[in-house]
C-alpha positions in Angstrom: -23.3 5.4 9.0 -25.9 8.2 8.5 -26.7 8.2 12.3 -23.0 8.4 13.1 -22.6 11.3 10.7 -25.5 13.1 12.3 -24.2 12.7 15.8 -20.7 13.9 14.8 -22.2 16.9 12.9 -24.1 18.0 16.1 -20.9 17.7 18.1 -19.0 19.7 15.6 -21.7 22.4 15.6 -21.4 22.7 19.3 -17.7 23.2 19.0 -18.3 25.9 16.4 -20.7 27.7 18.8 -18.2 27.5 21.6 -15.5 29.1 19.4 -17.9 31.9 18.3 -18.4 32.9 22.0 -14.7 32.9 22.7 -14.1 29.4 23.9 -11.3 27.4 22.3 -10.8 23.7 22.5 -7.4 22.2 21.7 -7.7 19.0 19.8 -6.2 16.0 21.5 -4.2 13.2 19.9 -5.8 9.8 19.7 -4.3 6.5 18.5 -6.1 3.3 17.6 -5.0 -0.1 16.0 -6.8 -3.0 14.5 -5.7 -6.0 12.4 -6.9 -6.0 8.7 -5.5 -7.4 5.5 -3.0 -9.5 7.4 -1.3 -6.5 9.0 -1.8 -3.9 11.7 -3.6 -0.7 10.7 -2.9 2.3 12.9 -5.0 5.4 12.9 -3.6 8.6 14.6 -5.9 11.6 14.7 -6.5 14.9 16.5 -10.1 15.4 17.7 -12.0 17.4 20.3 -12.8 14.4 22.5 -12.7 10.7 22.9 -16.3 10.2 21.7 -15.8 12.0 18.4 -12.5 10.2 17.9 -14.0 6.8 18.7 -16.9 7.1 16.3 -14.6 8.4 13.5 -12.0 5.6 14.0 -14.8 2.9 14.0 -16.2 4.3 10.7 -12.7 4.2 9.2 -11.9 0.7 10.4 -15.3 -0.5 9.1 -14.4 0.9 5.7 -11.1 -1.0 5.8 -12.8 -4.2 6.8 -15.2 -3.9 3.9 -12.4 -3.4 1.4 -10.6 -6.5 2.9 -13.7 -8.6 2.2 -13.7 -7.3 -1.4 -10.0 -7.5 -2.2 -8.5 -10.3 -0.1 -7.2 -13.4 -1.9 -7.1 -15.2 1.5 -10.8 -15.0 2.1 -12.5 -17.7 0.0 -15.7 -15.7 -0.5 -14.1 -12.4 -1.3 -15.2 -10.5 -4.5 -11.7 -10.8 -5.8 -11.7 -14.6 -5.5 -15.2 -14.8 -7.0 -13.9 -12.9 -10.0 -10.9 -15.2 -10.3 -13.0 -18.4 -10.3 -16.2 -17.3 -12.0 -15.4 -14.7 -14.7 -13.7 -17.0 -17.2 -14.4 -15.7 -20.7 -17.5 -14.0 -19.5 -17.9 -10.5 -18.0 -18.8 -10.2 -14.4 -20.0 -6.9 -13.0 -17.9 -5.9 -10.0 -18.1 -3.3 -7.3 -16.9 0.2 -8.0 -14.1 -0.2 -5.4 -12.7 -3.3 -7.0 -13.0 -1.9 -10.5 -11.0 1.2 -9.5 -8.1 -0.9 -8.1 -8.1 -3.3 -11.1 -8.2 -0.4 -13.6 -5.3 1.4 -11.8 -3.3 -1.9 -11.7 -3.8 -2.6 -15.4 -2.6 0.9 -16.4 0.5 0.5 -14.2 1.1 -3.0 -15.6 1.1 -1.6 -19.1 3.3 1.3 -18.1 5.9 -1.1 -16.5 5.7 -3.8 -19.2 4.4 -6.3 -16.7 6.8 -5.5 -13.8 3.7 -4.7 -11.8 1.1 -7.4 -12.5 -1.9 -8.5 -10.3 -2.5 -11.7 -12.2 0.5 -13.2 -10.5 -1.6 -15.0 -7.8 -0.8 -18.5 -8.9 2.9 -17.8 -8.5 2.8 -15.9 -5.2 0.8 -18.8 -3.7 3.8 -21.1 -4.4 6.2 -18.7 -2.8 4.0 -18.2 0.2 4.2 -22.0 0.7 7.9 -21.9 0.1 8.4 -19.5 3.0 6.2 -21.6 5.3 7.9 -24.9 4.4 11.4 -23.6 3.7 11.4 -25.6 0.5 12.1 -24.1 -3.0 9.1 -24.1 -5.2 8.9 -27.0 -7.6 10.3 -25.9 -11.0 7.6 -27.6 -13.0 4.8 -26.2 -10.8 6.4 -22.7 -11.0 6.5 -23.0 -14.8 2.9 -23.9 -14.9 1.9 -21.1 -12.6 3.9 -18.6 -14.6 2.0 -19.6 -17.7 -1.2 -18.5 -15.9 0.1 -14.9 -15.3 0.2 -11.9 -17.6 -1.8 -8.7 -17.2 -3.2 -9.1 -20.8 -5.2 -12.1 -19.5 -7.4 -9.7 -17.4 -10.0 -7.5 -19.3 -12.0 -4.6 -18.0 -15.1 -2.8 -19.4 -15.6 0.6 -17.9 -19.1 1.0 -19.4 -20.5 -2.0 -17.7 -18.1 -1.9 -14.7 -17.2 -5.5 -15.4 -14.1 -7.7 -15.6 -13.2 -11.1 -16.9 -10.2 -13.5 -17.4 -9.5 -15.2 -20.7 -8.1 -18.4 -19.1 -9.1 -20.7 -16.2 -6.6 -20.8 -13.4 -5.5 -17.2 -13.5 -5.5 -15.9 -9.9 -5.5 -12.2 -8.9 -3.3 -10.9 -6.0 -3.7 -7.3 -4.9 -1.0 -7.5 -2.2 1.0 -4.7 -3.8 -1.7 -2.1 -3.9 -4.8 -2.9 -1.7 -3.3 -1.6 1.6 -2.4 1.7 0.1 -5.9 2.1 -1.4 -7.5 1.1 1.9 -5.5 3.7 3.8 -6.6 6.3 1.3 -10.2 5.4 1.8 -9.9 5.3 5.6 -8.4 8.8 5.6 -11.2 10.0 3.3 -13.8 8.7 5.9 -12.1 10.6 8.6 -12.1 13.8 6.5 -15.8 13.4 5.8 -16.4 13.2 9.6 -14.5 16.4 10.2 -11.1 14.9 11.2 -8.6 16.7 9.1 -5.3 16.1 11.0 -4.9 12.3 10.8 -2.6 9.6 9.7 -3.5 6.0 8.6 -0.6 3.4 8.6 -0.9 -0.1 7.2 2.4 -1.9 7.6 4.8 -0.1 5.2 2.2 2.2 3.8 1.3 5.5 5.4 -1.3 8.0 4.3 -1.2 11.5 5.8 -3.8 14.3 6.1 -3.3 17.8 7.3 -0.5 18.7 9.8 -1.1 18.2 13.5 -2.2 21.4 15.3 0.7 23.9 15.6 3.1 21.8 13.5 4.3 22.1 9.9 3.8 18.4 9.1 3.9 14.8 10.3 7.3 13.5 11.1 7.5 10.1 9.4 10.5 7.9 10.2 11.5 5.5 7.5 13.9 2.7 8.3 16.2 1.6 5.5 18.5 -1.4 5.3 21.0 -2.2 8.1 24.7 -2.3 7.8 27.3 -3.1 10.4 24.6 -3.6 13.0 23.5 0.1 12.7 20.1 1.0 11.5 19.9 3.9 9.1 16.7 6.0 9.2 15.3 8.9 7.3 12.9 11.4 8.7 10.3 12.9 6.4 8.1 15.9 7.1 4.9 15.4 5.2 1.3 16.5 5.1 -1.5 15.6 2.6 0.7 12.9 1.2 1.5 9.2 1.3 4.7 7.2 1.8 5.3 3.5 1.2 8.4 1.4 1.8 8.9 -1.9 0.1 11.7 -4.3 0.8 12.7 -7.7 2.1 14.1 -6.8 5.5 11.6 -9.1 7.2 9.8 -11.2 4.5 12.3 -13.4 2.7 13.5 -16.9 2.3 16.9 -18.4 1.6 17.7 -21.5 -0.5 21.3 -22.7 -1.0 22.7 -19.4 0.2 20.5 -17.3 -2.1 18.1 -14.8 -0.6 14.7 -14.5 -2.2 12.4 -11.6 -1.4 8.6 -12.0 -0.8 8.3 -9.6 -3.8 8.1 -11.8 -6.9 9.0 -10.6 -10.4 5.9 -11.3 -12.5 8.1 -11.7 -15.6 10.2 -14.5 -14.2 8.1 -16.0 -11.4 11.0 -15.8 -9.0 11.4 -13.8 -5.8 13.7 -10.8 -6.2 17.3 -11.7 -5.2 19.5 -9.6 -3.0 18.6 -6.9 -0.5 17.0 -3.6 -1.4 14.6 -1.0 0.1 12.4 1.3 -1.9 10.6 4.3 -0.4 8.1 6.2 -2.5 6.4 9.5 -1.6 3.3 10.4 -3.5 -0.1 12.2 -3.2 -2.1 9.0 -2.5 -1.5 5.6 -0.9 -2.5 3.7 -4.0 0.3 5.5 -5.9 3.0 5.0 -3.3 2.1 1.4 -2.5 1.9 0.2 -6.1 4.9 2.2 -7.3 7.1 1.0 -4.4 6.4 -2.6 -5.6 6.9 -1.8 -9.2 10.3 -0.1 -8.5 11.4 -3.0 -6.4 10.9 -5.3 -9.4 12.2 -2.9 -12.0 15.5 -2.2 -10.2 17.4 1.0 -9.8 17.8 2.2 -13.3 14.3 1.4 -14.8 12.7 2.2 -11.4 14.1 5.7 -11.2 13.2 6.4 -14.9 9.6 5.4 -14.0 9.6 7.7 -10.9 11.2 10.6 -12.7 8.6 10.4 -15.5 5.7 10.4 -13.0 4.3 13.7 -11.6 4.2 14.5 -7.9 6.2 11.3 -7.0 9.7 10.8 -5.5 11.7 7.7 -4.5 14.7 6.7 -2.5 16.4 3.3 -3.2 18.9 1.6 -1.0 20.8 -1.5 -2.2 22.9 -3.8 0.0 25.7 -5.7 -1.7 26.8 -9.2 -0.8 29.7 -7.6 1.0 27.4 -5.6 3.1 28.1 -2.3 1.5 25.2 0.2 1.2 24.5 2.3 -1.9 21.6 4.8 -2.1 19.9 6.4 -5.1 17.3 9.2 -5.1 14.9 10.4 -7.8 15.4 13.8 -9.3 12.9 15.5 -7.0 13.4 13.5 -3.8 14.7 16.5 -1.7 11.8 18.7 -2.9 9.0 16.3 -2.4 10.1 14.3 0.7 12.1 17.0 2.6 14.2 14.4 4.3 16.8 14.6 7.0 19.0 11.6 7.7 19.6 10.3 11.2 21.3 7.3 12.6 20.6 5.4 15.8 
C-alpha cells in the first residue's frame, strides 16, 4: 500500500507541474466491477489516466475484500463468525473496523427498539434456506431461533475494544449495514489516493464523492416498485452523499399466496409481508444502508418518524397494495436533501 501511495503521489506531482506550466489534463471516466459480499461492487471514477485509475481501484477493492473477510457470516473463518462462536460470556478483543460497525448497530438497535438488530443471524439462516428450498421455515425451529436473538444479548466495551455474547447460539448478521460501510471505506481509499470524483455502488447501496468534472452532481437513478407493467424511477442529483434502496422487488418467497421479503423483522422472526421500497439519502453509506433496513421493518409511520428525527437524512417510501395500487410517502426534507425529479419509462 505504501509503495502504491508513493507512485500515485509522484504521478499527481507531475500533473501539478504540467498545470503550473499551462498544460491542462481533462480527467477521464473509468469504471470497474468486482464481486464482494455476495454482490457486485462497481467503482466509477475520474482520473488522469488508466494507470492511476487502475492502482486506485485495486486499493479500493482490496479494502472491500478485507472487510468482507471480517464481516461475512458466510465465511466460516471470518472475524464475525469467530466472535459468534468464541465470545460466549467472555470478552474478545476485535478489530477497530468490526467494533465500529457493531457499535453503530447497537446504537441504532436501541433507537429503533430492536427493529434493526444484528443478532438475528439464527433466524435469517432459516429464511435463507426457505428461499432455496421453497419451504416455509419450521415453526418450532423458528421459535427456537427467535429466542436466540435480541440486541441486548450483545455487549461491547469501548475501552478494551472487545465484544461478547451472553448466550451460546446467538449468531450475528451484518447484511443490513456491512455493504454501506464497505462502500464508505472504499471511497475513502480513493480520496486518500487523490481521486475525489468517484462513486462506489454495492447492490442497492451507493456512496458518492465530489461531482464529476463540469457537472453539478452525480445523476443517480432509483427504481421503485412496478405497477401496470411500468417501472417508476426517480433521478437524484447528489454529491458527497450516500443513497440506499431496500425492498423485496427481487429477493422474496411466497408460501400459500403470502409474499415474504428477504428482510426479516427481528421482533417477530418473520419476513416482512407485502411489497414496499424504501430509499434513504444520507451523508454516509453506513447511515443510508442501516436506516433503509430499519425503515423497511418499522413501516411507514414509525419509519418516517425515525427519519424526520435524524439529521441530514431523508427517505422516500413506496408501498404496493394487494390490488396493485401504489402509494408513496416522503420525509419532511426529502425534496431539499435528495433533489429528486420523477421520470417514467
